[in-house]
C-alpha positions, 0 to 999 in steps of 0.5 A, spaced: 465 280 675 464 279 683 470 284 684 467 289 679 460 289 683 464 290 689 468 296 687 462 299 685 459 299 692 466 301 695 466 307 690 459 309 693 456 307 687 450 305 691 449 313 692 450 314 684 445 308 683 440 311 687 440 318 684 440 315 677 434 311 679 430 316 682 432 321 677 429 316 671 423 314 676 421 322 677 422 324 670 417 318 668 412 319 673 412 327 672 411 325 664 405 321 666 403 326 670 404 332 665 401 328 659 395 327 663 394 334 666 396 338 660 393 338 654 397 335 648 398 342 645 401 345 652 405 339 653 408 340 646 409 347 647 413 346 653 417 340 650 419 345 644 422 350 649 426 345 653 428 342 646 431 349 644 434 350 651 437 343 650 441 345 644 445 350 649 445 346 656 452 342 653 455 349 653 454 351 660 460 354 662 463 352 655 464 345 658 468 348 664 465 342 669 468 337 664 475 340 665 473 340 673 472 333 673 477 330 669 483 334 671 481 335 678 480 327 678 487 326 675 491 331 680 494 327 686 495 333 691 489 336 694 491 343 693 492 342 686 485 339 686 482 346 689 486 350 684 483 347 678 476 347 682 476 355 683 479 356 676 474 352 673 468 355 676 470 362 676 472 363 669 466 358 667 461 363 670 463 368 666 463 364 660 456 361 662 453 369 661 456 369 654 452 362 653 446 365 656 446 371 652 447 368 645 441 363 647 437 369 648 439 373 642 438 367 637 431 366 640 430 373 638 432 372 631 429 365 630 422 366 633 421 374 633 416 376 638 411 370 640 410 365 645 417 361 643 421 367 645 417 368 651 418 361 654 426 361 652 427 367 656 424 364 662 428 358 661 434 362 661 434 362 668 434 354 668 440 355 664 444 358 669 441 354 675 444 348 671 451 351 670 451 351 678 448 344 679 453 341 674 459 345 676 458 342 684 457 335 681 463 336 677 467 338 684 464 333 688 466 327 683 473 331 682 474 330 689 472 322 689 466 324 693 461 320 689 457 319 696 456 327 696 455 327 689 449 322 689 446 325 695 445 332 691 443 329 685 438 325 689 435 331 693 435 335 686 431 330 683 426 329 689 425 337 689 424 337 682 418 332 682 415 335 688 415 342 686 413 340 678 407 336 681 405 342 686 406 348 682 402 345 675 397 342 679 395 349 682 397 353 676 397 349 670 402 350 665 405 356 668 406 353 674 410 347 671 415 352 667 416 356 674 418 349 677 423 347 672 426 354 672 426 354 680 429 347 681 436 347 679 438 352 685 437 347 690 444 346 689 445 353 693 443 350 699 448 344 699 454 347 696 459 353 697 462 355 690 469 359 691 471 364 686 478 366 684 481 370 678 488 370 680 493 367 675 494 360 676 499 355 673 498 347 674 503 342 675 500 337 670 497 341 664 496 348 662 490 352 661 490 351 654 489 344 655 484 345 660 480 349 655 481 345 649 479 338 653 473 342 656 470 345 649 471 339 646 467 335 651 462 341 650 462 340 643 461 333 643 455 333 648 452 338 644 452 335 638 450 328 641 444 331 644 442 334 637 441 326 635 435 326 641 433 334 639 433 334 632 428 329 631 423 332 636 425 339 632 423 337 625 417 333 628 414 339 630 416 343 624 413 337 619 408 335 623 405 338 629 405 339 637 401 333 638 406 328 634 411 331 638 408 329 645 407 322 642 414 321 640 416 324 647 412 319 650 414 313 646 422 315 647 421 317 655 422 309 657 427 307 652 432 313 652 431 313 660 434 306 660 441 309 658 442 310 666 443 303 667 450 303 663 451 311 665 451 309 673 457 304 672 461 309 668 459 315 672 461 312 678 468 309 675 469 315 671 474 319 676 478 312 677 478 311 669 481 318 668 486 316 673 488 310 670 487 313 663 494 310 661 493 303 664 489 299 658 488 293 662 485 296 668 480 299 663 479 293 659 477 289 665 472 294 667 469 294 660 469 286 659 466 285 666 461 291 665 459 287 658 458 280 662 453 284 667 449 288 662 448 282 657 442 278 661 439 285 663 439 287 656 435 281 654 430 282 660 429 289 658 427 286 650 423 281 652 419 285 657 418 291 653 416 287 647 411 283 651 408 288 655 408 294 650 401 296 650 400 295 657 406 300 659 404 305 654 397 305 657 400 308 663 401 315 659 393 315 657 389 313 652 392 317 646 399 314 647 399 306 646 396 306 638 403 306 635 407 300 639 412 299 633 415 306 635 416 304 642 419 297 640 424 300 635 427 305 640 427 300 645 432 296 641 436 303 640 437 303 647 440 297 648 445 299 643 447 305 647 448 300 653 453 296 650 456 301 645 455 309 645 455 310 653 461 305 655 466 307 649 464 315 650 466 315 657 472 311 655 475 315 650 473 321 654 477 318 660 483 318 655 483 325 653 480 323 646 474 326 646 475 328 639 473 321 636 466 322 640 466 329 636 467 326 630 462 320 631 457 325 633 458 330 627 457 324 622 451 322 625 448 329 626 449 330 618 446 324 616 440 325 621 439 332 618 440 329 610 435 324 611 430 326 616 425 330 612 424 325 607 423 320 612 418 324 616 414 325 610 414 318 608 414 314 614 412 318 620 414 317 627 416 310 625 421 312 620 424 317 625 425 311 630 428 307 625 433 313 623 434 314 631 436 307 631 441 307 625 444 313 628 445 311 635 448 304 632 453 308 628 456 312 633 457 306 638 461 302 632 465 308 630 467 309 638 468 302 639 473 302 633 476 308 635 478 306 642 481 299 640 485 303 635 488 307 641 489 301 645 492 296 640 494 301 634 497 307 637 503 306 640 503 313 643 498 312 648 
């Protein structure tokens, strides 16, 4: 385990960890600030718009950033890396405009004229900004430059926090929305993008393979995000905006704990891709990660259960009465730390994201089938239990799939 931690620091893991930590702390502080300064109705309205946007964020560039990261990381020749990066950005940019158009068209069909259509239209600017930001991050990591990636993410999160606080303080909910749209474009100050629409051939893969992997990853991420978006979406339909705000508050800490496992796999992912055929390397990494995460998870559960009311009171007097929801989601978060995040990254590193897609699809289908009766009969507590079951279902399926690939599939 000592070597595991040492390698983490050698790969500039401290920058990745810092960016993750600041990201989660910023989101936590911003949520507290917004919950206090905005009415529950305004806060719920913005969250509803962000959740609609969240349906499309995984499709930015039609997944081009995923292809950039994996295939640039695998490429051994520097010129080959740059060719992958230029190709991905150029065609990903065109496809992102298509995604933006589809998002706006569907919003017009679903919402018609009204506040929902207005906020989605404004957030289309944020969607474009996120394409630039994600592409830049993927390019940096594809070049194995975790330090620059961490620095960019760190600056983005700090500016997001400061701009949101300042603009919302002076201009209320409109200032908050403006800051959300503006912040991703900070990437333009720190990164240069290169266009190239010339025809390209690659040494180790075809354009068809590139887009098959990229689109598969986009679909997987989109369906995975549905697990966290659909519950809020249906709470807004069957209950009200106040219930939406409450559930977001109860889930903000548990779901932000996912970064504890993601930061290790984010840091190591380019190496895991390079060693996608080296099962021993990947399994050693997994087992050492589990040994580190076990005591951390125990501490999380003990502290979270012991101080639930104290923690929730930070968000205001209206948010600490339903402690059971917070505790259930805390257990779900620990399941994600051990199963869903590690095996999601490992399967993707092997180019087997289709297994992640299958697991997420089954989970979303079950969520859609059960969520209405669960909400109507059990309220937010029922939604929390349903989320826990879905997250564990995904993790167990991914675990079985990965070990089948490692030990049962002789072609891998």
